[in-house]
N, C-alpha and C positions, 0 to 999 in steps of 0.2 A: 606674229607681233606686228608686222606691217599692216595686215588687214585690220587689226584692232585700232592701230593708230589712225589709219585712214578713216575708219568709221567714226572715231571720236572727232577728228578734224571736220568731217562733214556735218556733224551736229552743231559745230560752232559757226559754220558758214551761213551768212545771211542771204546768199544768192547762189547762183551756179558756181561750180568748181571747175576750173580749167587747169590742166596739167601740161607742161611743156617738157619734151624729151627729144632724144635723137632717134631717127628711124631705125638705126641699127640696134637700138636697145630693145630688141624683140621681147625679152623677158619682162621688161617694164611695161611695154604696151599690153602684153598678155595679162599681166597683173591688174592693170587698170580696167581692161575690158572685162575681166572676170568680176570686177566690182561695179559694173554698170556704166562704165565710160565708153565713149566711142570716138573714133578719129574724126576730127573736123575736116571738112572739105579743103583741099589744098588752096583754093582761091581765097579762103577765109583766114588761113593760118598767119600770113604776113601781117594782116591788119590786127589780129589779136595779139601776136607777139610784140608788135610795136606799141600797142596800147597798154598792155598789162605787164610787160617785162622791159627791163633796160638791158638789151643785148645788142651786140655788134651785128651789122648787116650780114656778115658771113655766117653768124650763128642763126640768124633768122632763116637764111637760105638752107640750113642743114638741120632744121628742127621740125617736129610735128607737134600738134596740139590735140589733146584729148579733152572731151567735155563730159560732164555728168548728164544725167537724163533731164535735169531741170533747165539746161541751157538751150536757148532758142536763138537762132541767128536773126536778129531784128533788122539787119541791113538788106534783107531780101525785099 
């Protein structure tokens, strides 16, 4: 069911899809990696979390970001 929902949501996206989660949620990370997502480099995570999510600083420090294959880091 999760795979079907993710596939549907990706058809609705007009650009790259970013997912935020906790590094200890290994099952979630594996799920997204199985569907073509990859972990974003640690030095990019804080910038992305602060730009696209409204989260506390302590949550930023304890989160990881995964991106789909269409995402490119344009800050390089």
